[in-house]
PLY file of the C-alpha trace (Angstrom):
ply
format ascii 1.0
element vertex 291
property float x
property float y
property float z
element edge 290
property int vertex1
property int vertex2
end_header
139.25 68.90 89.21
136.49 67.02 90.66
135.19 68.17 93.75
133.56 65.69 96.42
130.18 65.88 96.50
128.84 68.18 99.49
126.10 64.40 99.94
129.73 62.15 99.58
131.40 64.22 102.84
128.43 64.29 104.43
128.46 60.48 105.03
132.37 59.98 104.02
132.71 59.27 108.14
130.14 56.50 107.46
131.24 54.59 104.57
133.61 51.72 104.33
135.90 50.32 101.59
134.19 46.80 100.10
137.63 45.02 99.75
138.81 45.39 103.25
136.41 47.12 105.49
138.77 49.99 106.62
137.75 53.74 107.58
137.88 55.65 103.75
138.73 59.50 103.67
138.69 62.18 100.94
141.99 62.34 98.57
141.79 65.20 95.96
145.57 64.78 95.01
146.37 64.85 91.29
143.36 67.45 90.48
140.88 64.14 91.23
138.69 63.81 94.15
138.48 59.82 95.49
138.07 57.95 98.53
140.45 56.35 99.86
140.91 53.47 102.28
144.00 52.92 104.75
145.20 50.22 102.76
145.70 52.31 99.41
142.41 51.23 97.58
141.12 53.91 95.46
137.63 54.64 94.31
136.70 57.62 91.66
134.10 59.59 92.51
132.43 60.14 89.24
132.12 62.63 87.79
128.58 62.90 87.92
128.42 63.09 91.71
127.97 59.35 92.79
130.78 56.47 93.47
131.01 53.21 93.10
131.53 50.85 96.25
131.50 47.62 94.39
133.37 44.72 95.86
134.84 42.02 93.99
132.11 39.48 94.00
129.82 40.00 90.92
126.77 40.79 90.41
123.98 37.82 90.62
121.25 40.61 89.76
120.02 43.03 87.45
120.27 46.91 87.78
117.37 48.78 87.06
118.34 50.54 83.77
118.35 54.83 82.91
114.87 53.73 81.37
113.32 52.32 84.64
114.95 54.93 86.68
113.14 57.57 84.61
109.86 55.77 84.30
110.34 55.36 88.62
110.97 59.10 88.88
108.07 60.50 86.94
105.82 57.73 88.59
106.05 59.19 92.25
105.87 62.69 91.21
102.75 62.27 89.74
101.81 61.28 94.28
99.30 58.28 93.45
102.42 56.83 95.99
102.55 58.82 98.28
101.14 57.79 101.31
103.80 54.68 100.85
106.81 57.89 100.77
104.40 59.47 104.04
104.32 56.36 105.99
107.70 54.90 105.31
109.32 59.33 106.21
106.92 58.73 109.75
108.28 55.45 110.31
111.84 56.70 110.04
111.35 60.01 112.48
109.57 57.72 114.81
112.96 55.36 114.69
115.46 58.94 115.06
116.76 60.02 118.28
118.75 63.10 117.00
119.85 62.74 113.66
122.63 60.78 112.27
122.83 58.51 108.67
119.77 56.99 107.31
120.80 54.20 105.13
118.30 53.41 102.12
119.77 49.99 100.71
117.84 49.73 97.02
117.72 53.44 96.85
116.51 53.79 93.55
116.04 57.31 92.16
115.65 58.56 95.81
112.37 59.58 96.43
111.58 57.75 99.77
114.92 58.55 101.05
114.20 62.55 100.40
110.74 62.35 102.10
112.45 60.20 105.57
115.15 62.94 105.47
112.74 66.28 105.09
110.68 64.01 108.17
113.51 63.93 110.62
115.99 67.15 110.86
119.30 66.99 111.26
119.71 63.17 109.13
121.21 62.41 106.28
121.75 59.79 103.99
123.05 57.11 102.05
121.43 56.45 98.76
122.75 52.57 97.71
122.17 50.91 94.66
123.82 48.29 92.26
122.28 50.69 89.12
124.23 53.66 88.01
121.61 55.97 86.13
120.55 55.70 89.76
123.08 56.85 91.55
123.52 59.62 88.67
120.20 60.91 89.41
120.36 60.68 92.92
123.89 62.65 93.33
121.92 65.27 91.94
118.82 66.00 93.68
119.82 66.72 97.27
123.32 68.40 99.44
122.12 65.88 102.38
122.14 62.29 100.27
125.64 60.72 99.27
124.93 57.81 96.05
127.23 54.87 96.43
126.86 52.00 93.50
127.37 49.10 95.88
125.50 44.95 95.62
122.70 45.10 98.46
124.00 41.66 98.67
127.53 42.20 99.14
129.01 43.09 102.41
127.90 46.66 102.32
130.78 49.53 102.06
129.15 51.19 105.67
131.44 50.63 108.67
129.91 48.85 111.79
127.64 50.44 113.84
127.29 53.61 111.80
123.68 53.97 110.75
121.02 55.23 112.73
118.59 53.73 110.34
118.49 51.19 107.38
115.16 51.91 105.00
113.94 48.84 102.49
111.50 50.15 100.07
110.28 46.73 97.28
114.12 45.63 97.83
115.93 42.72 98.94
116.99 42.60 102.25
120.41 41.34 103.53
119.00 41.09 107.31
122.92 39.96 108.37
124.62 43.18 107.36
121.83 45.63 108.29
122.59 44.48 111.81
126.30 44.76 111.50
125.81 48.57 109.83
123.13 49.79 112.20
124.27 51.45 115.77
122.54 49.71 118.69
118.85 51.00 119.22
118.74 51.53 115.35
115.88 50.49 112.82
114.74 49.05 109.60
112.00 50.34 108.36
110.47 48.37 105.39
108.09 48.31 103.43
106.80 45.28 100.99
103.42 44.66 98.93
100.70 42.00 100.13
99.65 40.15 97.37
96.72 42.36 96.70
99.14 45.21 95.06
98.17 46.54 92.39
96.01 43.20 91.40
94.07 44.23 88.37
97.44 45.13 86.60
99.28 41.31 87.38
97.59 39.07 85.02
96.96 41.82 81.96
100.26 43.03 81.39
102.18 39.91 82.79
103.10 41.28 86.08
104.96 39.66 88.92
102.39 38.94 91.61
103.22 38.83 95.14
103.55 35.37 96.87
101.53 34.71 100.30
103.65 34.27 102.75
106.15 37.02 102.22
105.28 39.20 105.54
106.58 35.77 107.30
109.05 34.92 105.83
110.32 38.60 106.26
109.19 38.55 109.97
111.42 34.84 109.17
114.41 36.88 107.98
115.09 39.26 109.91
113.57 38.23 113.33
117.04 36.37 113.57
118.99 40.13 114.61
115.50 42.50 115.35
112.48 42.45 116.92
109.30 43.71 115.33
107.74 47.00 117.15
105.15 48.62 114.85
103.54 47.76 111.74
101.49 49.52 109.00
98.60 47.80 106.41
97.97 50.68 103.64
95.39 50.02 101.14
94.03 52.66 98.58
92.89 52.65 95.38
94.65 54.76 92.05
92.73 56.39 89.75
95.96 55.74 86.87
95.15 57.11 83.23
97.42 55.11 80.69
100.52 56.77 80.84
100.73 56.13 85.07
99.97 52.65 84.53
103.17 52.17 81.73
105.18 53.66 83.83
104.13 51.43 86.58
105.03 48.72 85.15
108.47 50.22 83.58
110.04 50.97 86.39
109.70 47.65 89.34
110.89 44.28 87.57
107.77 43.61 85.36
109.60 45.58 82.78
111.87 42.83 82.22
109.07 40.77 81.05
107.72 42.43 78.62
108.14 44.76 75.52
107.31 48.58 75.26
104.84 47.93 72.98
102.45 45.18 74.25
102.67 46.39 77.09
100.70 49.79 76.00
98.95 47.80 74.07
97.49 45.43 77.12
97.11 48.95 79.00
94.67 50.50 76.18
92.70 47.37 77.17
91.94 48.16 80.67
91.36 51.84 80.32
87.77 53.52 80.62
85.46 55.51 79.28
86.87 58.23 81.82
90.82 57.87 80.60
91.46 56.23 83.74
91.16 52.38 84.88
91.65 51.73 89.44
94.29 50.10 90.83
94.89 48.40 94.02
98.05 50.08 95.85
98.81 47.60 98.98
101.95 47.27 101.39
103.08 47.05 104.52
105.45 49.27 106.46
107.52 47.46 109.04
109.69 48.76 111.69
112.15 46.15 113.61
114.37 47.83 116.25
118.09 45.86 116.42
118.05 43.32 119.12
0 1
1 2
2 3
3 4
4 5
5 6
6 7
7 8
8 9
9 10
10 11
11 12
12 13
13 14
14 15
15 16
16 17
17 18
18 19
19 20
20 21
21 22
22 23
23 24
24 25
25 26
26 27
27 28
28 29
29 30
30 31
31 32
32 33
33 34
34 35
35 36
36 37
37 38
38 39
39 40
40 41
41 42
42 43
43 44
44 45
45 46
46 47
47 48
48 49
49 50
50 51
51 52
52 53
53 54
54 55
55 56
56 57
57 58
58 59
59 60
60 61
61 62
62 63
63 64
64 65
65 66
66 67
67 68
68 69
69 70
70 71
71 72
72 73
73 74
74 75
75 76
76 77
77 78
78 79
79 80
80 81
81 82
82 83
83 84
84 85
85 86
86 87
87 88
88 89
89 90
90 91
91 92
92 93
93 94
94 95
95 96
96 97
97 98
98 99
99 100
100 101
101 102
102 103
103 104
104 105
105 106
106 107
107 108
108 109
109 110
110 111
111 112
112 113
113 114
114 115
115 116
116 117
117 118
118 119
119 120
120 121
121 122
122 123
123 124
124 125
125 126
126 127
127 128
128 129
129 130
130 131
131 132
132 133
133 134
134 135
135 136
136 137
137 138
138 139
139 140
140 141
141 142
142 143
143 144
144 145
145 146
146 147
147 148
148 149
149 150
150 151
151 152
152 153
153 154
154 155
155 156
156 157
157 158
158 159
159 160
160 161
161 162
162 163
163 164
164 165
165 166
166 167
167 168
168 169
169 170
170 171
171 172
172 173
173 174
174 175
175 176
176 177
177 178
178 179
179 180
180 181
181 182
182 183
183 184
184 185
185 186
186 187
187 188
188 189
189 190
190 191
191 192
192 193
193 194
194 195
195 196
196 197
197 198
198 199
199 200
200 201
201 202
202 203
203 204
204 205
205 206
206 207
207 208
208 209
209 210
210 211
211 212
212 213
213 214
214 215
215 216
216 217
217 218
218 219
219 220
220 221
221 222
222 223
223 224
224 225
225 226
226 227
227 228
228 229
229 230
230 231
231 232
232 233
233 234
234 235
235 236
236 237
237 238
238 239
239 240
240 241
241 242
242 243
243 244
244 245
245 246
246 247
247 248
248 249
249 250
250 251
251 252
252 253
253 254
254 255
255 256
256 257
257 258
258 259
259 260
260 261
261 262
262 263
263 264
264 265
265 266
266 267
267 268
268 269
269 270
270 271
271 272
272 273
273 274
274 275
275 276
276 277
277 278
278 279
279 280
280 281
281 282
282 283
283 284
284 285
285 286
286 287
287 288
288 289
289 290
Protein backbone atom coordinates (compact mmCIF):
# COMPACT_ATOMS: atom_id res chain seq x y z
CA UNK A 1 0.00 0.00 0.00
CA UNK A 2 1.18 3.54 -0.79
CA UNK A 3 0.61 5.85 2.17
CA UNK A 4 -0.30 9.46 1.51
CA UNK A 5 2.81 11.59 2.12
CA UNK A 6 2.48 14.10 4.93
CA UNK A 7 3.07 16.99 2.56
CA UNK A 8 0.21 16.05 0.24
CA UNK A 9 -2.06 15.37 3.21
CA UNK A 10 -1.31 18.87 4.52
CA UNK A 11 -2.39 20.59 1.29
CA UNK A 12 -5.12 18.29 -0.07
CA UNK A 13 -7.86 20.70 1.04
CA UNK A 14 -6.28 23.40 -1.16
CA UNK A 15 -6.13 21.20 -4.27
CA UNK A 16 -8.81 20.80 -6.94
CA UNK A 17 -9.58 18.41 -9.75
CA UNK A 18 -7.96 19.57 -13.00
CA UNK A 19 -10.93 18.24 -15.00
CA UNK A 20 -13.96 19.60 -13.15
CA UNK A 21 -12.52 21.91 -10.48
CA UNK A 22 -14.22 20.15 -7.57
CA UNK A 23 -12.55 19.42 -4.23
CA UNK A 24 -10.21 16.48 -3.80
CA UNK A 25 -10.19 14.01 -0.94
CA UNK A 26 -7.77 11.28 0.07
CA UNK A 27 -8.87 7.77 -0.89
CA UNK A 28 -7.04 4.69 0.43
CA UNK A 29 -9.31 1.91 -0.80
CA UNK A 30 -7.92 -1.00 -2.81
CA UNK A 31 -4.55 -0.77 -1.07
CA UNK A 32 -3.36 2.37 -2.87
CA UNK A 33 -3.46 6.02 -1.94
CA UNK A 34 -5.12 8.37 -4.38
CA UNK A 35 -6.90 11.69 -4.55
CA UNK A 36 -10.50 11.49 -5.68
CA UNK A 37 -12.91 14.26 -6.64
CA UNK A 38 -16.69 14.37 -6.22
CA UNK A 39 -17.19 13.41 -9.88
CA UNK A 40 -15.04 10.31 -9.42
CA UNK A 41 -11.89 11.42 -11.23
CA UNK A 42 -9.01 9.49 -9.59
CA UNK A 43 -5.39 10.63 -9.27
CA UNK A 44 -2.99 8.00 -7.99
CA UNK A 45 -0.22 9.06 -5.66
CA UNK A 46 3.08 7.83 -7.08
CA UNK A 47 5.27 5.66 -4.89
CA UNK A 48 7.83 8.50 -4.92
CA UNK A 49 5.29 10.68 -3.09
CA UNK A 50 3.95 13.10 -5.70
CA UNK A 51 0.63 13.31 -7.50
CA UNK A 52 0.02 14.16 -11.16
CA UNK A 53 -2.87 16.59 -11.65
CA UNK A 54 -2.40 17.22 -15.34
CA UNK A 55 -5.44 18.37 -17.25
CA UNK A 56 -6.43 17.21 -20.70
CA UNK A 57 -4.58 19.86 -22.72
CA UNK A 58 -1.11 18.94 -23.91
CA UNK A 59 1.83 20.95 -22.59
CA UNK A 60 3.31 23.53 -24.96
CA UNK A 61 6.62 23.72 -23.07
CA UNK A 62 9.33 21.13 -22.53
CA UNK A 63 9.60 20.03 -18.91
CA UNK A 64 12.97 20.00 -17.17
CA UNK A 65 14.61 16.59 -17.32
CA UNK A 66 16.41 14.75 -14.52
CA UNK A 67 19.84 16.13 -15.48
CA UNK A 68 18.56 19.71 -15.36
CA UNK A 69 16.97 19.20 -11.96
CA UNK A 70 20.14 17.58 -10.58
CA UNK A 71 22.26 20.47 -11.92
CA UNK A 72 19.94 23.00 -10.25
CA UNK A 73 20.13 21.19 -6.93
CA UNK A 74 23.93 21.14 -7.07
CA UNK A 75 24.23 24.80 -8.03
CA UNK A 76 21.79 26.08 -5.40
CA UNK A 77 23.62 24.02 -2.78
CA UNK A 78 26.79 26.06 -3.45
CA UNK A 79 25.20 29.18 -1.94
CA UNK A 80 25.91 31.40 -4.95
CA UNK A 81 22.20 32.23 -5.26
CA UNK A 82 21.51 32.62 -1.53
CA UNK A 83 20.75 36.33 -1.95
CA UNK A 84 17.91 35.42 -4.33
CA UNK A 85 16.66 32.66 -2.03
CA UNK A 86 16.72 34.91 1.04
CA UNK A 87 15.00 37.80 -0.73
CA UNK A 88 12.14 35.59 -1.94
CA UNK A 89 11.83 34.11 1.56
CA UNK A 90 11.74 37.55 3.21
CA UNK A 91 9.11 38.78 0.76
CA UNK A 92 7.00 35.69 1.47
CA UNK A 93 7.27 36.17 5.22
CA UNK A 94 6.24 39.80 4.84
CA UNK A 95 3.20 38.83 2.79
CA UNK A 96 1.89 36.05 5.04
CA UNK A 97 -0.30 36.82 8.03
CA UNK A 98 -0.73 33.87 10.36
CA UNK A 99 0.21 30.97 8.12
CA UNK A 100 -1.54 29.52 5.11
CA UNK A 101 -0.62 27.82 1.85
CA UNK A 102 2.28 28.97 -0.31
CA UNK A 103 2.04 27.86 -3.95
CA UNK A 104 5.29 27.75 -5.92
CA UNK A 105 4.30 27.64 -9.58
CA UNK A 106 7.38 26.25 -11.30
CA UNK A 107 8.90 24.94 -8.09
CA UNK A 108 11.66 22.81 -9.58
CA UNK A 109 13.43 20.88 -6.85
CA UNK A 110 11.91 23.16 -4.21
CA UNK A 111 14.77 25.20 -2.75
CA UNK A 112 12.96 28.55 -3.00
CA UNK A 113 9.74 27.14 -1.59
CA UNK A 114 11.45 25.49 1.37
CA UNK A 115 13.41 28.66 2.21
CA UNK A 116 10.14 30.61 2.08
CA UNK A 117 8.39 28.17 4.41
CA UNK A 118 11.29 28.42 6.86
CA UNK A 119 10.85 32.20 6.93
CA UNK A 120 7.08 32.02 7.44
CA UNK A 121 6.25 29.69 10.35
CA UNK A 122 2.92 27.96 10.16
CA UNK A 123 2.85 27.78 6.37
CA UNK A 124 2.68 24.70 4.16
CA UNK A 125 3.54 24.52 0.50
CA UNK A 126 2.36 23.24 -2.86
CA UNK A 127 5.29 22.69 -5.21
CA UNK A 128 3.84 22.64 -8.71
CA UNK A 129 5.95 21.79 -11.74
CA UNK A 130 5.50 20.09 -15.10
CA UNK A 131 8.67 18.06 -14.49
CA UNK A 132 8.24 14.62 -12.94
CA UNK A 133 11.94 14.46 -11.93
CA UNK A 134 11.43 17.73 -10.05
CA UNK A 135 8.34 16.36 -8.31
CA UNK A 136 10.13 13.16 -7.32
CA UNK A 137 12.97 15.09 -5.72
CA UNK A 138 10.70 17.62 -4.01
CA UNK A 139 8.35 14.99 -2.59
CA UNK A 140 11.22 13.54 -0.53
CA UNK A 141 12.52 16.82 0.84
CA UNK A 142 10.10 18.11 3.46
CA UNK A 143 6.81 16.99 5.06
CA UNK A 144 5.45 20.55 4.79
CA UNK A 145 5.32 20.35 0.98
CA UNK A 146 3.00 18.52 -1.38
CA UNK A 147 4.59 17.84 -4.78
CA UNK A 148 2.22 18.19 -7.75
CA UNK A 149 2.86 17.62 -11.45
CA UNK A 150 0.77 20.09 -13.46
CA UNK A 151 0.99 22.54 -16.33
CA UNK A 152 1.27 26.09 -15.02
CA UNK A 153 -0.38 27.46 -18.17
CA UNK A 154 -3.55 25.40 -17.68
CA UNK A 155 -6.20 25.99 -15.07
CA UNK A 156 -4.22 25.32 -11.90
CA UNK A 157 -5.37 22.30 -9.86
CA UNK A 158 -5.91 24.56 -6.85
CA UNK A 159 -9.16 25.65 -5.22
CA UNK A 160 -10.47 29.20 -5.50
CA UNK A 161 -9.03 31.49 -2.82
CA UNK A 162 -7.04 28.68 -1.19
CA UNK A 163 -3.57 30.23 -1.32
CA UNK A 164 -1.95 32.98 0.76
CA UNK A 165 1.10 33.55 -1.47
CA UNK A 166 2.08 32.49 -4.99
CA UNK A 167 5.77 32.27 -5.84
CA UNK A 168 7.00 32.65 -9.42
CA UNK A 169 10.77 32.25 -9.54
CA UNK A 170 12.36 32.51 -12.99
CA UNK A 171 9.10 30.99 -14.24
CA UNK A 172 6.14 31.90 -16.46
CA UNK A 173 3.23 33.70 -14.79
CA UNK A 174 -0.40 32.74 -15.26
CA UNK A 175 -1.85 35.98 -13.91
CA UNK A 176 -5.52 35.07 -14.27
CA UNK A 177 -5.05 31.79 -12.42
CA UNK A 178 -2.91 33.42 -9.74
CA UNK A 179 -5.76 35.84 -9.06
CA UNK A 180 -8.28 33.00 -8.87
CA UNK A 181 -6.38 30.82 -6.39
CA UNK A 182 -5.25 33.65 -4.11
CA UNK A 183 -7.26 34.53 -1.03
CA UNK A 184 -8.37 38.17 -0.64
CA UNK A 185 -5.29 40.21 0.22
CA UNK A 186 -3.01 37.45 -1.07
CA UNK A 187 0.28 38.24 -2.75
CA UNK A 188 2.39 37.13 -5.69
CA UNK A 189 6.17 37.14 -5.14
CA UNK A 190 8.06 37.21 -8.44
CA UNK A 191 11.79 36.85 -9.07
CA UNK A 192 12.85 37.98 -12.54
CA UNK A 193 16.33 38.37 -14.03
CA UNK A 194 17.51 41.70 -15.41
CA UNK A 195 19.35 42.16 -18.70
CA UNK A 196 22.64 42.12 -16.74
CA UNK A 197 22.04 38.64 -15.33
CA UNK A 198 24.86 36.21 -16.29
CA UNK A 199 25.99 38.64 -18.99
CA UNK A 200 29.56 37.26 -18.96
CA UNK A 201 28.26 33.82 -19.96
CA UNK A 202 25.49 34.62 -22.43
CA UNK A 203 27.63 35.11 -25.54
CA UNK A 204 30.47 32.63 -24.94
CA UNK A 205 28.16 29.82 -23.85
CA UNK A 206 25.25 30.53 -26.20
CA UNK A 207 22.81 31.13 -23.35
CA UNK A 208 19.35 32.64 -23.79
CA UNK A 209 19.60 36.35 -23.02
CA UNK A 210 17.13 38.41 -21.00
CA UNK A 211 15.45 40.88 -23.28
CA UNK A 212 15.03 44.56 -22.40
CA UNK A 213 11.57 45.52 -21.17
CA UNK A 214 10.98 42.30 -19.25
CA UNK A 215 9.98 44.13 -16.07
CA UNK A 216 7.57 46.39 -17.96
CA UNK A 217 5.88 43.34 -19.44
CA UNK A 218 5.71 41.75 -16.00
CA UNK A 219 3.96 44.83 -14.62
CA UNK A 220 1.55 44.92 -17.55
CA UNK A 221 0.71 41.22 -17.24
CA UNK A 222 0.08 41.23 -13.50
CA UNK A 223 -1.29 44.78 -13.40
CA UNK A 224 -4.69 43.66 -14.67
CA UNK A 225 -5.25 41.76 -11.42
CA UNK A 226 -2.67 43.01 -8.93
CA UNK A 227 -1.06 46.13 -7.51
CA UNK A 228 2.73 46.38 -7.20
CA UNK A 229 3.54 47.04 -3.53
CA UNK A 230 7.28 46.38 -3.29
CA UNK A 231 10.31 45.81 -5.50
CA UNK A 232 13.92 45.04 -4.60
CA UNK A 233 16.86 44.99 -7.01
CA UNK A 234 19.70 42.56 -6.31
CA UNK A 235 23.13 42.67 -8.00
CA UNK A 236 26.37 40.96 -7.05
CA UNK A 237 29.39 39.21 -8.54
CA UNK A 238 29.81 35.47 -8.21
CA UNK A 239 33.23 33.81 -8.45
CA UNK A 240 32.37 30.53 -10.13
CA UNK A 241 34.49 27.46 -10.67
CA UNK A 242 34.08 25.48 -13.89
CA UNK A 243 31.74 22.92 -12.33
CA UNK A 244 29.47 25.66 -11.01
CA UNK A 245 29.35 27.35 -14.41
CA UNK A 246 28.46 24.05 -16.04
CA UNK A 247 25.62 23.45 -13.59
CA UNK A 248 24.38 27.03 -13.93
CA UNK A 249 23.99 26.63 -17.69
CA UNK A 250 22.73 23.05 -17.48
CA UNK A 251 19.96 23.85 -15.01
CA UNK A 252 18.07 26.26 -17.28
CA UNK A 253 16.49 26.39 -20.74
CA UNK A 254 19.87 27.13 -22.32
CA UNK A 255 20.71 23.47 -21.71
CA UNK A 256 18.45 22.62 -24.66
CA UNK A 257 20.61 24.67 -27.03
CA UNK A 258 24.04 23.16 -26.44
CA UNK A 259 25.76 19.87 -25.67
CA UNK A 260 27.65 19.08 -22.45
CA UNK A 261 30.98 18.74 -24.31
CA UNK A 262 30.57 22.05 -26.12
CA UNK A 263 29.51 23.75 -22.91
CA UNK A 264 32.51 22.50 -20.96
CA UNK A 265 34.94 23.43 -23.72
CA UNK A 266 33.56 26.98 -23.84
CA UNK A 267 33.63 27.22 -20.05
CA UNK A 268 37.29 26.18 -19.93
CA UNK A 269 38.17 29.19 -22.10
CA UNK A 270 36.55 31.54 -19.57
CA UNK A 271 38.23 30.24 -16.42
CA UNK A 272 41.00 32.46 -15.09
CA UNK A 273 44.33 31.52 -13.50
CA UNK A 274 42.69 31.25 -10.09
CA UNK A 275 40.28 28.59 -11.37
CA UNK A 276 37.19 30.83 -11.41
CA UNK A 277 35.33 33.31 -13.59
CA UNK A 278 33.51 36.43 -12.35
CA UNK A 279 29.80 36.29 -13.27
CA UNK A 280 27.10 38.88 -12.58
CA UNK A 281 23.93 37.87 -10.77
CA UNK A 282 21.16 40.42 -11.23
CA UNK A 283 17.45 40.19 -10.53
CA UNK A 284 14.41 41.85 -9.06
CA UNK A 285 12.02 40.54 -6.42
CA UNK A 286 8.58 42.10 -6.89
CA UNK A 287 5.58 41.77 -4.59
CA UNK A 288 2.08 42.22 -6.01
CA UNK A 289 -1.11 42.30 -3.94
CA UNK A 290 -4.43 41.12 -5.25
CA UNK A 291 -6.41 44.20 -6.26
